[in-house]
All heavy atoms as an XYZ file, in Angstrom:
995
protein
N       0.411     37.539     -9.100
C       1.057     36.876     -7.961
C       1.299     37.879     -6.849
O       1.541     39.050     -7.094
C       2.389     36.273     -8.391
C       2.238     34.968     -9.131
S       3.651     33.890     -9.068
C       4.911     34.789     -9.896
N       1.286     37.388     -5.645
C       1.532     38.252     -4.495
C       3.030     38.498     -4.330
O       3.862     37.806     -4.912
C       0.945     37.626     -3.229
O       1.705     36.503     -2.850
N       3.341     39.481     -3.495
C       4.757     39.791     -3.242
C       5.480     38.626     -2.588
O       6.645     38.371     -2.856
C       4.884     41.027     -2.351
C       4.508     42.294     -3.090
O       4.581     42.277     -4.336
O       4.133     43.281     -2.432
N       4.788     37.897     -1.703
C       5.417     36.763     -1.019
C       5.797     35.667     -2.004
O       6.842     35.037     -1.866
C       4.482     36.200      0.052
N       4.981     35.448     -3.027
C       5.290     34.412     -4.010
C       6.438     34.842     -4.913
O       7.325     34.065     -5.211
C       4.056     34.095     -4.851
C       2.991     33.344     -4.089
C       1.724     33.167     -4.904
O       1.435     33.967     -5.782
N       1.006     32.107     -4.612
N       6.438     36.084     -5.357
C       7.514     36.525     -6.241
C       8.834     36.626     -5.497
O       9.877     36.364     -6.056
C       7.180     37.883     -6.886
O       6.897     38.834     -5.861
C       6.012     37.758     -7.834
N       8.783     36.996     -4.214
C      10.022     37.083     -3.435
C      10.624     35.700     -3.250
O      11.825     35.502     -3.378
C       9.758     37.747     -2.063
C       9.521     39.230     -2.265
C      10.919     37.517     -1.118
C       9.063     39.958     -1.029
N       9.808     34.692     -2.974
C      10.313     33.349     -2.736
C      10.774     32.634     -3.982
O      11.565     31.713     -3.916
N      10.300     33.062     -5.164
C      10.623     32.366     -6.401
C      12.064     32.569     -6.837
O      12.618     31.726     -7.533
C       9.688     32.818     -7.525
C       8.273     32.293     -7.340
O       8.080     31.365     -6.529
O       7.383     32.814     -8.005
N      12.676     33.691     -6.485
C      14.041     33.942     -6.941
C      15.086     33.247     -6.083
O      16.261     33.248     -6.422
C      14.317     35.437     -7.031
C      14.304     36.125     -5.680
O      13.613     35.620     -4.776
O      14.962     37.167     -5.536
N      14.681     32.643     -4.986
C      15.594     31.886     -4.122
C      14.984     30.520     -3.814
O      14.429     30.313     -2.738
C      15.860     32.636     -2.820
C      16.685     33.884     -2.999
C      17.020     34.472     -1.656
N      17.840     35.655     -1.795
C      18.339     36.331     -0.779
N      18.095     35.947      0.459
N      19.068     37.400     -0.966
N      15.096     29.581     -4.742
C      14.481     28.266     -4.512
C      15.144     27.521     -3.355
O      16.355     27.578     -3.170
C      14.671     27.541     -5.837
C      15.720     28.293     -6.567
C      15.745     29.686     -6.033
N      14.299     26.824     -2.593
C      14.747     26.170     -1.361
C      15.656     24.967     -1.622
O      16.710     24.842     -1.008
C      13.517     25.723     -0.566
C      13.849     24.945      0.678
S      14.431     25.960      2.002
C      12.896     26.617      2.551
N      15.254     24.063     -2.506
C      16.010     22.818     -2.681
C      17.439     23.039     -3.173
O      18.366     22.452     -2.623
C      15.252     21.868     -3.606
C      14.029     21.273     -2.945
C      13.311     20.316     -3.845
C      12.056     19.801     -3.173
N      11.303     18.904     -4.032
N      17.665     23.871     -4.192
C      19.070     24.106     -4.580
C      19.883     24.773     -3.471
O      21.055     24.443     -3.283
C      18.961     25.020     -5.801
C      17.596     24.803     -6.331
C      16.742     24.484     -5.145
N      19.263     25.687     -2.723
C      19.987     26.346     -1.627
C      20.367     25.333     -0.548
O      21.476     25.373     -0.018
C      19.132     27.465     -1.030
N      19.444     24.414     -0.246
C      19.750     23.378      0.737
C      20.859     22.463      0.230
O      21.766     22.110      0.982
C      18.496     22.551      1.044
C      17.453     23.273      1.849
S      15.911     22.361      2.006
C      16.447     20.894      2.855
N      20.794     22.067     -1.026
C      21.811     21.173     -1.588
C      23.175     21.846     -1.617
O      24.188     21.226     -1.298
C      21.407     20.692     -2.980
C      22.431     19.767     -3.540
C      23.266     20.000     -4.587
C      22.775     18.454     -3.051
N      24.092     18.921     -4.782
C      23.814     17.967     -3.856
C      22.301     17.675     -2.009
C      24.381     16.719     -3.653
C      22.872     16.432     -1.814
C      23.889     15.967     -2.627
N      23.209     23.120     -2.013
C      24.483     23.847     -1.997
C      25.038     23.893     -0.583
O      26.248     23.757     -0.376
C      24.305     25.267     -2.536
C      24.004     25.318     -3.998
N      23.368     26.378     -4.579
C      24.237     24.438     -4.998
C      23.223     26.158     -5.872
N      23.743     24.978     -6.153
N      24.154     24.098      0.404
C      24.592     24.111      1.801
C      25.156     22.774      2.241
O      26.167     22.709      2.921
N      24.488     21.681      1.856
C      24.980     20.343      2.203
C      26.359     20.111      1.580
O      27.222     19.477      2.188
C      23.975     19.253      1.759
C      24.578     17.871      1.849
C      22.709     19.335      2.597
N      26.551     20.652      0.395
C      27.859     20.540     -0.281
C      28.862     21.567      0.235
O      29.978     21.658     -0.288
C      27.678     20.695     -1.783
S      26.723     19.374     -2.525
N      28.461     22.365      1.231
C      29.294     23.391      1.853
C      29.702     24.475      0.870
O      30.824     24.975      0.885
C      30.506     22.768      2.547
C      30.097     21.812      3.651
C      31.241     21.085      4.254
N      31.873     20.249      3.227
C      33.097     19.796      3.285
N      33.842     20.076      4.308
N      33.582     19.055      2.323
N      28.766     24.834      0.000
C      28.969     25.879     -0.998
C      27.995     27.025     -0.754
O      26.986     26.869     -0.081
C      28.758     25.316     -2.413
C      29.740     24.244     -2.778
C      31.072     24.856     -3.024
N      32.118     23.867     -3.174
C      33.390     24.150     -3.039
N      33.770     25.360     -2.759
N      34.300     23.225     -3.174
N      28.247     28.143     -1.363
C      27.389     29.321     -1.253
C      25.976     28.965     -1.723
O      25.810     28.381     -2.797
C      27.957     30.447     -2.105
S      26.863     31.866     -2.279
N      24.946     29.321     -0.944
C      23.584     28.997     -1.364
C      23.136     29.797     -2.585
O      22.212     29.392     -3.288
C      22.738     29.352     -0.141
C      23.557     30.278      0.662
C      24.981     29.957      0.362
N      23.784     30.903     -2.876
C      23.405     31.735     -4.012
C      23.967     31.192     -5.318
O      23.227     30.875     -6.240
C      23.869     33.170     -3.779
C      23.415     34.108     -4.874
O      22.322     33.970     -5.400
N      24.260     35.060     -5.209
N      25.290     31.052     -5.396
C      25.915     30.649     -6.659
C      26.271     29.168     -6.710
O      26.386     28.593     -7.787
C      27.162     31.490     -6.926
S      28.520     31.217     -5.758
N      26.486     28.546     -5.574
C      26.853     27.139     -5.543
C      28.315     26.878     -5.865
O      28.739     25.725     -5.927
N      29.096     27.921     -6.066
C      30.509     27.755     -6.422
C      31.462     28.103     -5.286
O      32.437     27.393     -5.053
C      30.851     28.611     -7.649
C      30.174     28.117     -8.901
O      29.987     26.890     -9.030
O      29.831     28.948     -9.757
N      31.210     29.190     -4.602
C      32.109     29.641     -3.547
C      31.990     28.810     -2.286
O      30.927     28.283     -1.971
N      33.085     28.703     -1.566
C      33.086     27.953     -0.304
C      32.313     28.729      0.758
O      32.470     29.940      0.895
C      34.512     27.724      0.168
N      31.462     28.024      1.509
C      30.668     28.667      2.557
C      31.460     28.807      3.850
O      31.233     29.733      4.614
C      29.396     27.867      2.834
C      28.490     28.505      3.868
S      27.053     27.529      4.333
C      26.101     27.598      2.857
N      32.414     27.923      4.085
C      33.123     27.904      5.358
C      34.578     28.320      5.197
O      35.251     27.938      4.245
C      33.074     26.506      5.978
C      31.683     26.053      6.336
C      31.024     25.124      5.559
C      31.039     26.567      7.441
C      29.757     24.707      5.878
C      29.766     26.165      7.780
C      29.118     25.229      6.988
N      35.072     29.078      6.189
C      36.492     29.425      6.250
C      37.286     28.286      6.861
O      38.396     28.014      6.467
C      36.693     30.682      7.103
C      36.210     31.948      6.474
C      36.382     33.142      7.402
O      37.120     33.040      8.408
O      35.778     34.170      7.121
N      36.720     27.657      7.836
C      37.348     26.527      8.512
C      36.371     25.375      8.576
O      35.629     25.132      7.637
N      36.348     24.711      9.718
C      35.463     23.560      9.876
C      34.000     23.994      9.984
O      33.129     23.433      9.326
C      35.891     22.761     11.108
C      35.042     21.558     11.393
C      34.973     20.503     10.485
C      34.289     21.483     12.549
C      34.180     19.394     10.738
C      33.508     20.379     12.813
C      33.453     19.346     11.902
O      32.665     18.263     12.153
N      33.709     24.993     10.821
C      32.333     25.455     11.006
C      32.159     26.965     10.904
O      31.059     27.468     11.080
C      31.798     25.006     12.374
C      31.501     23.527     12.531
C      31.075     23.234     13.962
C      30.435     23.073     11.567
N      33.208     27.714     10.636
C      33.126     29.175     10.565
C      32.618     29.587      9.187
O      33.278     29.389      8.178
C      34.504     29.785     10.830
C      34.606     31.264     10.575
C      33.980     32.066     11.673
C      34.324     33.532     11.528
N      33.252     34.337     11.002
N      31.399     30.168      9.153
C      30.816     30.617      7.896
C      31.523     31.898      7.465
O      31.746     32.804      8.277
C      29.299     30.855      8.052
C      28.696     31.396      6.769
C      28.599     29.568      8.459
N      31.874     31.988      6.190
C      32.525     33.191      5.661
C      31.559     34.368      5.740
O      30.344     34.196      5.700
C      32.967     33.001      4.204
O      31.825     32.710      3.410
C      33.988     31.899      4.061
N      32.116     35.558      5.826
C      31.270     36.749      5.867
C      30.570     36.980      4.530
O      29.446     37.467      4.495
C      32.088     37.981      6.241
C      32.475     37.967      7.708
O      31.789     37.288      8.498
O      33.465     38.629      8.072
N      31.259     36.655      3.439
C      30.636     36.754      2.123
C      31.263     35.740      1.182
O      32.387     35.307      1.382
C      30.741     38.162      1.549
C      32.151     38.645      1.298
C      32.156     40.063      0.756
O      31.136     40.580      0.349
N      33.319     40.686      0.755
N      30.509     35.355      0.176
C      30.978     34.358     -0.781
C      32.165     34.919     -1.562
O      32.098     36.044     -2.058
C      29.838     33.989     -1.734
S      30.337     32.904     -3.080
N      33.246     34.159     -1.706
C      34.399     34.655     -2.462
C      34.137     34.756     -3.962
O      34.864     35.444     -4.665
C      35.503     33.636     -2.159
C      34.802     32.422     -1.689
C      33.501     32.865     -1.092
N      33.085     34.124     -4.472
C      32.802     34.138     -5.908
C      31.773     35.207     -6.265
O      32.018     36.075     -7.090
C      32.329     32.740     -6.393
C      31.931     32.769     -7.852
C      33.418     31.713     -6.153
N      30.583     35.149     -5.628
C      29.490     36.058     -6.004
C      29.312     37.222     -5.038
O      28.452     38.072     -5.245
C      28.173     35.288     -6.134
S      27.522     34.670     -4.559
N      30.074     37.256     -3.970
C      30.048     38.315     -2.966
C      28.730     38.392     -2.183
O      28.417     39.422     -1.591
C      30.351     39.693     -3.598
C      31.645     39.757     -4.382
C      32.856     39.302     -3.572
O      33.017     39.708     -2.432
N      33.693     38.455     -4.148
N      27.943     37.314     -2.171
C      26.713     37.270     -1.377
C      27.077     37.302      0.105
O      27.928     36.546      0.560
C      25.927     35.997     -1.681
C      24.671     35.827     -0.884
C      23.550     36.754     -1.296
O      23.520     37.182     -2.469
O      22.700     37.056     -0.449
N      26.426     38.188      0.865
C      26.685     38.296      2.300
C      26.109     37.083      3.016
O      24.936     36.768      2.861
C      26.080     39.572      2.848
N      26.944     36.384      3.775
C      26.514     35.205      4.515
C      26.628     35.391      6.024
O      26.292     34.487      6.779
C      27.346     33.986      4.087
C      27.237     33.585      2.625
C      28.218     32.473      2.302
C      25.821     33.183      2.280
N      27.066     36.561      6.458
C      27.286     36.783      7.891
C      25.986     36.921      8.669
O      26.001     36.924      9.893
C      28.155     38.024      8.110
C      27.534     39.281      7.601
N      26.700     40.052      8.371
C      27.621     39.877      6.390
C      26.304     41.084      7.657
N      26.849     41.001      6.451
N      24.846     36.978      7.986
C      23.555     37.145      8.656
C      23.053     35.866      9.320
O      22.110     35.918     10.092
C      22.483     37.588      7.653
C      22.812     38.840      6.933
N      22.915     40.059      7.564
C      23.070     39.079      5.629
C      23.215     40.984      6.686
N      23.315     40.416      5.500
N      23.624     34.739      8.997
C      23.069     33.455      9.442
C      22.976     33.373     10.957
O      23.747     33.968     11.688
C      23.898     32.287      8.915
C      25.145     32.050      9.699
N      25.176     31.218     10.786
C      26.385     32.552      9.583
C      26.392     31.214     11.303
N      27.145     32.028     10.586
N      21.990     32.619     11.408
C      21.823     32.325     12.826
C      21.555     30.831     12.962
O      20.480     30.412     13.350
C      20.648     33.128     13.419
C      20.841     34.622     13.424
C      21.939     35.015     14.413
N      22.195     36.439     14.383
C      23.172     37.011     13.701
N      23.988     36.287     12.979
N      23.344     38.307     13.748
N      22.536     30.022     12.626
C      22.369     28.571     12.683
C      22.288     28.095     14.133
O      21.550     27.167     14.433
C      23.510     27.874     11.953
N      23.025     28.712     15.021
C      23.003     28.413     16.457
C      23.095     26.910     16.728
O      24.013     26.260     16.263
C      21.785     29.041     17.125
C      21.769     30.562     16.997
O      22.868     31.139     16.895
O      20.685     31.147     16.974
N      22.130     26.364     17.472
C      22.195     24.963     17.885
C      21.448     24.016     16.953
O      21.484     22.805     17.154
C      21.624     24.800     19.299
C      22.490     25.457     20.350
O      23.709     25.595     20.107
O      21.970     25.830     21.412
N      20.769     24.541     15.958
C      19.989     23.700     15.048
C      20.786     22.574     14.401
O      20.360     21.410     14.436
N      21.945     22.862     13.807
C      22.725     21.789     13.187
C      23.189     20.729     14.185
O      23.218     19.543     13.860
C      23.925     22.522     12.578
C      23.444     23.904     12.370
C      22.493     24.192     13.485
N      23.516     21.142     15.399
C      23.939     20.166     16.420
C      22.778     19.245     16.794
O      22.957     18.032     16.924
C      24.458     20.887     17.655
N      21.587     19.810     16.945
C      20.417     18.986     17.266
C      20.109     18.016     16.130
O      19.795     16.848     16.369
C      19.189     19.853     17.551
C      19.298     20.659     18.821
C      18.864     21.979     18.859
C      19.825     20.120     19.986
C      18.963     22.731     20.021
C      19.922     20.855     21.142
C      19.487     22.166     21.156
O      19.585     22.904     22.302
N      20.171     18.497     14.892
C      19.927     17.614     13.742
C      20.976     16.508     13.662
O      20.656     15.361     13.359
C      19.912     18.419     12.448
C      18.721     19.344     12.242
C      18.932     20.215     11.015
C      17.443     18.543     12.125
N      22.227     16.853     13.951
C      23.297     15.859     13.931
C      23.054     14.784     14.985
O      23.163     13.587     14.705
C      24.663     16.530     14.169
O      24.889     17.493     13.142
C      25.788     15.521     14.161
N      22.702     15.213     16.194
C      22.421     14.247     17.258
C      21.254     13.348     16.869
O      21.292     12.132     17.066
C      22.129     14.974     18.588
C      23.400     15.643     19.109
C      21.561     14.017     19.631
C      23.162     16.613     20.249
N      20.217     13.938     16.298
C      19.040     13.171     15.889
C      19.408     12.101     14.872
O      19.049     10.928     15.016
C      17.986     14.115     15.311
C      16.701     13.462     14.820
C      15.855     13.041     16.009
C      15.937     14.420     13.931
N      20.146     12.491     13.836
C      20.522     11.530     12.792
C      21.489     10.464     13.299
O      21.302      9.276     13.039
C      21.125     12.265     11.595
C      20.141     13.072     10.765
C      20.884     13.884      9.715
C      19.131     12.162     10.113
N      22.527     10.882     14.012
C      23.527      9.932     14.501
C      22.891      8.943     15.474
O      23.153      7.731     15.406
C      24.720     10.669     15.153
C      25.636      9.704     15.885
C      25.498     11.429     14.085
N      22.030      9.419     16.354
C      21.386      8.521     17.320
C      20.506      7.491     16.620
O      20.510      6.308     16.992
C      20.565      9.333     18.318
N      19.761      7.904     15.602
C      18.915      6.951     14.889
C      19.738      5.942     14.088
O      19.426      4.749     14.079
C      17.933      7.689     13.975
C      16.745      8.208     14.703
N      16.758      9.404     15.362
C      15.514      7.674     14.890
C      15.582      9.596     15.919
N      14.807      8.565     15.656
N      20.770      6.415     13.424
C      21.612      5.512     12.629
C      22.327      4.517     13.534
O      22.338      3.307     13.273
C      22.616      6.317     11.781
C      21.869      7.084     10.682
C      23.675      5.416     11.171
C      22.705      8.124      9.978
N      22.931      5.009     14.616
C      23.672      4.109     15.499
C      22.753      3.239     16.344
O      23.129      2.128     16.718
C      24.642      4.895     16.376
C      25.817      5.498     15.613
C      26.758      6.201     16.563
C      26.551      4.463     14.807
N      21.552      3.715     16.648
C      20.588      2.865     17.341
C      20.211      1.661     16.491
O      20.142      0.529     16.984
N      19.991      1.908     15.216
C      19.702      0.817     14.281
C      20.911     -0.120     14.159
O      20.769     -1.346     14.196
C      19.320      1.394     12.921
C      18.975      0.367     11.898
C      17.784     -0.344     11.975
C      19.852      0.088     10.854
C      17.469     -1.299     11.023
C      19.542     -0.860      9.911
C      18.340     -1.561      9.990
N      22.106      0.462     14.036
C      23.324     -0.351     13.932
C      23.549     -1.177     15.198
O      23.951     -2.348     15.121
C      24.532      0.549     13.670
N      23.268     -0.590     16.358
C      23.425     -1.300     17.620
C      22.486     -2.514     17.669
O      22.894     -3.608     18.070
C      23.111     -0.361     18.786
C      23.365     -0.934     20.144
S      22.905      0.168     21.523
C      23.276      1.779     20.930
N      21.272     -2.302     17.243
C      20.304     -3.408     17.233
C      20.753     -4.530     16.296
O      20.746     -5.709     16.671
C      18.927     -2.884     16.813
C      17.903     -3.958     16.651
N      17.358     -4.619     17.720
C      17.348     -4.503     15.536
C      16.499     -5.519     17.281
N      16.477     -5.463     15.961
N      21.167     -4.180     15.085
C      21.608     -5.180     14.104
C      22.841     -5.920     14.617
O      22.924     -7.155     14.523
C      21.895     -4.523     12.730
C      20.611     -3.925     12.148
C      22.528     -5.500     11.769
C      19.505     -4.926     11.891
N      23.804     -5.177     15.178
C      25.014     -5.820     15.695
C      24.676     -6.807     16.806
O      25.198     -7.919     16.836
C      26.001     -4.771     16.230
C      26.732     -3.997     15.176
S      27.722     -2.653     15.866
C      28.979     -3.568     16.735
N      23.818     -6.401     17.737
C      23.535     -7.253     18.887
C      22.712     -8.474     18.493
O      22.949     -9.571     18.983
C      22.829     -6.457     19.972
C      22.686     -7.229     21.236
C      21.552     -7.764     21.758
C      23.748     -7.595     22.122
N      21.827     -8.428     22.919
C      23.183     -8.337     23.171
C      25.123     -7.359     22.139
C      23.931     -8.839     24.219
C      25.864     -7.858     23.174
C      25.276     -8.597     24.205
N      21.770     -8.299     17.586
C      20.902     -9.412     17.192
C      21.650    -10.417     16.316
O      21.522    -11.628     16.500
C      19.634     -8.888     16.474
C      18.855    -10.010     15.820
C      18.760     -8.133     17.452
N      22.438     -9.931     15.385
C      23.050    -10.825     14.402
C      24.493    -11.226     14.712
O      24.925    -12.309     14.319
C      22.980    -10.203     13.007
C      21.573    -10.057     12.510
N      20.788    -11.133     12.176
C      20.820     -8.956     12.306
C      19.611    -10.709     11.783
N      19.593     -9.378     11.851
N      25.248    -10.377     15.372
C      26.674    -10.656     15.559
C      27.050    -10.997     16.997
O      28.032    -11.704     17.219
C      27.499     -9.451     15.090
C      27.302     -9.041     13.626
C      28.070     -7.760     13.340
C      27.732    -10.153     12.698
N      26.360    -10.431     17.966
C      26.655    -10.628     19.390
C      28.138    -10.420     19.735
O      28.790    -11.294     20.302
C      26.248    -12.028     19.855
C      24.793    -12.292     19.920
C      24.211    -11.647     21.136
N      22.764    -11.921     21.124
C      22.008    -11.755     22.149
N      22.508    -11.314     23.267
N      20.731    -11.997     22.071
N      28.686     -9.233     19.408
C      30.095     -9.004     19.749
C      30.256     -8.801     21.253
O      29.297     -8.569     21.983
C      30.428     -7.713     18.993
C      29.129     -6.998     18.900
C      28.083     -8.068     18.786
N      31.494     -8.868     21.693
C      31.814     -8.556     23.073
C      31.354     -7.109     23.343
O      31.543     -6.241     22.498
C      33.331     -8.696     23.272
C      33.750     -8.419     24.683
O      33.320     -9.177     25.569
O      34.512     -7.452     24.894
N      30.760     -6.832     24.500
C      30.261     -5.480     24.761
C      31.309     -4.379     24.633
O      31.006     -3.285     24.157
C      29.725     -5.573     26.191
C      29.333     -6.999     26.338
C      30.351     -7.772     25.539
N      32.548     -4.656     25.022
C      33.598     -3.645     24.895
C      33.926     -3.374     23.439
O      34.140     -2.219     23.038
C      34.852     -4.095     25.656
C      35.962     -3.064     25.764
C      35.446     -1.801     26.443
C      37.130     -3.634     26.541
N      33.952     -4.408     22.623
C      34.194     -4.246     21.179
C      33.057     -3.439     20.557
O      33.267     -2.516     19.775
C      34.349     -5.616     20.483
C      34.378     -5.468     18.978
C      35.587     -6.323     20.990
N      31.835     -3.792     20.917
C      30.673     -3.099     20.379
C      30.674     -1.625     20.790
O      30.411     -0.734     19.970
C      29.399     -3.789     20.865
C      28.144     -3.270     20.255
S      26.792     -4.371     20.695
C      25.411     -3.320     20.404
N      30.981     -1.350     22.047
C      31.026      0.032     22.526
C      32.115      0.832     21.812
O      31.909      2.001     21.464
C      31.259      0.059     24.033
N      33.256      0.208     21.571
C      34.344      0.887     20.870
C      33.951      1.212     19.434
O      34.161      2.336     18.957
C      35.614      0.008     20.888
O      35.953     -0.284     22.245
C      36.765      0.703     20.197
N      33.379      0.252     18.740
C      32.958      0.465     17.350
C      31.897      1.558     17.271
O      31.971      2.458     16.422
C      32.445     -0.854     16.736
C      33.596     -1.825     16.558
C      31.734     -0.604     15.412
C      33.172     -3.231     16.186
N      30.914      1.496     18.164
C      29.849      2.491     18.135
C      30.347      3.881     18.525
O      29.888      4.886     17.974
C      28.702      2.054     19.035
C      27.919      0.844     18.531
C      26.916      0.389     19.576
C      27.231      1.135     17.214
N      31.291      3.960     19.457
C      31.838      5.261     19.847
C      32.615      5.891     18.696
O      32.455      7.087     18.402
C      32.732      5.114     21.071
N      33.435      5.093     18.024
C      34.183      5.605     16.871
C      33.215      6.002     15.764
O      33.378      7.049     15.124
C      35.208      4.561     16.382
C      36.306      4.388     17.429
C      35.788      4.949     15.031
C      37.236      3.221     17.172
N      32.193      5.190     15.547
C      31.186      5.515     14.534
C      30.442      6.798     14.859
O      30.166      7.613     13.969
N      30.101      6.995     16.132
C      29.376      8.207     16.541
C      30.214      9.456     16.314
O      29.730     10.460     15.782
C      28.963      8.103     18.006
N      31.487      9.390     16.688
C      32.365     10.551     16.507
C      32.580     10.833     15.025
O      32.462     11.983     14.574
C      33.713     10.335     17.236
C      34.713     11.403     16.858
C      33.495     10.300     18.738
N      32.879      9.805     14.248
C      33.138     10.002     12.813
C      31.905     10.536     12.093
O      31.997     11.482     11.297
C      33.591      8.684     12.188
N      30.758      9.951     12.371
C      29.530     10.386     11.717
C      29.152     11.804     12.140
O      28.712     12.609     11.302
C      28.406      9.403     12.047
C      27.154      9.450     11.202
C      27.482      9.302      9.705
C      26.199      8.347     11.621
N      29.357     12.141     13.394
C      29.063     13.493     13.869
C      29.970     14.522     13.205
O      29.502     15.583     12.774
C      29.224     13.573     15.392
O      28.288     12.757     16.025
N      31.248     14.216     13.128
C      32.187     15.145     12.490
C      31.893     15.314     11.006
O      32.112     16.388     10.436
C      33.627     14.674     12.698
C      34.153     14.774     14.121
C      35.536     14.135     14.222
C      34.193     16.221     14.583
N      31.397     14.267     10.358
C      31.059     14.348      8.944
C      29.772     15.153      8.725
O      29.695     15.995      7.828
C      30.909     12.942      8.358
C      30.518     12.947      6.908
C      31.459     13.194      5.917
C      29.197     12.709      6.524
C      31.094     13.213      4.586
C      28.832     12.730      5.191
C      29.780     12.981      4.219
O      29.418     13.011      2.900
N      28.758     14.906      9.531
C      27.445     15.507      9.302
C      27.340     16.963      9.761
O      26.602     17.741      9.149
C      26.368     14.689     10.005
C      26.012     13.355      9.380
C      25.002     12.624     10.246
C      25.477     13.537      7.971
N      28.016     17.342     10.825
C      27.819     18.664     11.417
C      28.026     19.823     10.435
O      27.139     20.675     10.308
C      28.681     18.828     12.665
C      28.438     20.092     13.479
C      26.982     20.189     13.923
C      29.347     20.116     14.685
N      29.134     19.915      9.693
C      29.265     21.050      8.770
C      28.259     20.995      7.621
O      27.800     22.033      7.134
C      30.704     20.953      8.259
C      31.140     19.572      8.553
C      30.345     19.097      9.723
N      27.893     19.804      7.190
C      26.921     19.687      6.106
C      25.535     20.136      6.544
O      24.827     20.827      5.803
C      26.910     18.257      5.592
C      28.139     17.963      4.749
C      28.554     16.516      4.762
N      29.749     16.322      3.953
C      30.987     16.570      4.362
N      31.207     17.021      5.574
N      32.016     16.367      3.571
N      25.154     19.775      7.751
C      23.854     20.202      8.257
C      23.846     21.695      8.577
O      22.827     22.366      8.394
C      23.466     19.372      9.476
C      23.159     17.903      9.157
C      22.923     17.113     10.434
C      21.979     17.781      8.223
N      24.974     22.225      9.026
C      25.038     23.671      9.242
C      24.916     24.405      7.917
O      24.209     25.409      7.813
C      26.342     24.069      9.943
C      26.401     25.555     10.253
C      27.556     25.926     11.125
C      27.503     27.414     11.456
N      28.544     27.784     12.418
N      25.577     23.899      6.887
C      25.433     24.500      5.563
C      23.994     24.449      5.076
O      23.495     25.403      4.480
N      23.309     23.339      5.338
C      21.918     23.212      4.937
C      21.041     24.231      5.671
O      20.192     24.875      5.060
C      21.399     21.801      5.215
C      19.983     21.583      4.751
S      19.348     19.963      5.192
C      19.070     20.189      6.934
N      21.261     24.410      6.966
C      20.480     25.373      7.750
C      20.733     26.793      7.241
O      19.792     27.581      7.082
C      20.794     25.230      9.254
C      20.214     26.388     10.049
C      20.269     23.917      9.781
N      21.980     27.136      6.942
C      22.282     28.464      6.400
C      21.627     28.625      5.031
O      21.082     29.689      4.721
C      23.812     28.698      6.324
C      24.133     29.992      5.597
C      24.409     28.715      7.719
N      21.632     27.572      4.220
C      20.965     27.630      2.920
C      19.468     27.855      3.047
O      18.874     28.627      2.279
N      18.834     27.210      4.019
C      17.400     27.425      4.258
C      17.149     28.864      4.692
O      16.221     29.522      4.210
C      16.876     26.431      5.320
C      16.861     25.017      4.757
C      15.485     26.830      5.802
C      16.600     23.944      5.799
N      17.979     29.360      5.595
C      17.805     30.738      6.055
C      17.984     31.718      4.898
O      17.254     32.708      4.798
C      18.793     31.052      7.178
C      18.481     30.327      8.454
C      19.512     30.567      9.534
O      20.508     31.262      9.325
N      19.277     29.991     10.700
N      18.948     31.471      4.032
C      19.168     32.342      2.884
C      17.972     32.299      1.934
O      17.494     33.337      1.478
C      20.452     31.929      2.147
C      20.690     32.715      0.915
C      21.293     33.941      0.824
C      20.333     32.350     -0.416
N      21.316     34.348     -0.486
C      20.735     33.389     -1.260
C      19.707     31.233     -0.967
C      20.531     33.349     -2.639
C      19.502     31.191     -2.326
C      19.909     32.249     -3.155
N      17.469     31.090      1.634
C      16.353     30.953      0.697
C      15.080     31.585      1.243
O      14.295     32.161      0.486
C      16.113     29.476      0.388
N      14.860     31.515      2.546
C      13.652     32.076      3.169
C      13.850     33.520      3.615
O      12.957     34.087      4.239
C      13.235     31.221      4.368
C      12.770     29.855      3.997
C      11.468     29.949      3.282
N      10.994     28.612      2.971
C      10.110     28.362      2.050
N       9.587     29.334      1.353
N       9.738     27.137      1.796
N      15.016     34.087      3.339
C      15.335     35.472      3.703
C      15.188     35.717      5.204
O      14.674     36.744      5.633
C      14.467     36.440      2.912
C      14.639     36.321      1.426
C      13.691     37.231      0.684
N      13.750     36.974     -0.724
C      14.643     37.449     -1.574
N      15.599     38.223     -1.125
N      14.609     37.158     -2.845
N      15.649     34.782      5.975
C      15.551     34.878      7.435
C      16.771     35.573      8.016
O      17.849     35.564      7.439
C      15.454     33.471      8.037
C      14.231     32.688      7.611
S      14.318     30.952      8.055
C      14.236     31.054      9.815
N      16.609     36.168      9.167
C      17.707     36.718      9.998
C      18.591     37.701      9.263
O      19.809     37.632      9.338
C      18.556     35.580     10.574
C      17.771     34.556     11.312
N      17.073     34.855     12.460
C      17.541     33.265     11.071
C      16.464     33.780     12.890
N      16.715     32.793     12.067
N      17.998     38.604      8.520
C      18.775     39.669      7.889
C      19.263     39.383      6.499
O      19.979     40.180      5.912
N      18.923     38.222      5.921
C      19.315     37.982      4.537
C      18.548     38.889      3.593
O      18.885     38.990      2.432
C      19.152     36.508      4.156
C      20.294     35.644      4.627
C      20.121     34.719      5.621
C      21.546     35.789      4.055
C      21.171     33.936      6.052
C      22.607     35.004      4.481
C      22.417     34.087      5.481
N      17.518     39.543      4.069
C      16.863     40.642      3.375
C      16.006     40.252      2.198
O      15.849     39.091      1.875
N      15.471     41.278      1.581
C      14.577     41.083      0.434
C      15.209     41.505     -0.873
O      14.555     41.533     -1.889
C      13.278     41.863      0.642
C      12.466     41.309      1.761
N      11.761     40.146      1.643
C      12.290     41.739      3.033
C      11.152     39.883      2.783
N      11.470     40.830      3.655
N      16.484     41.845     -0.876
C      17.133     42.211     -2.129
C      17.586     40.948     -2.844
O      17.985     39.980     -2.234
C      18.331     43.130     -1.886
O      19.281     42.472     -1.079
N      17.505     40.971     -4.149
C      17.879     39.782     -4.935
C      19.364     39.634     -5.032
O      20.114     40.544     -4.855
C      17.281     39.881     -6.324
């Protein structure tokens, strides 16, 4: 096997992504990844894996907008076709839904992006096991 294959095998992508979605350390899956709502810890409190290398930047926000817009676009269509609510009622429901869904998805998608970066050894996560 080549070095690229052996390096990638010790950090599988799917478990790292799932741990990130669960807001846990991509390495051990036990330690909390976040100190607050979106602040990634410098290192895992359980396994001491360094997490300060991440560069999630705007990726999680773009993914959140993409998902929320598609979900609420579908909901808007279903509401208008089948229920025909008053436009102000519909706008209020959709606005509350957009905010709630965005607040729920944003930290999970950021955790997923950090998990992908960790599994692919991107942005300083290095080649050490």
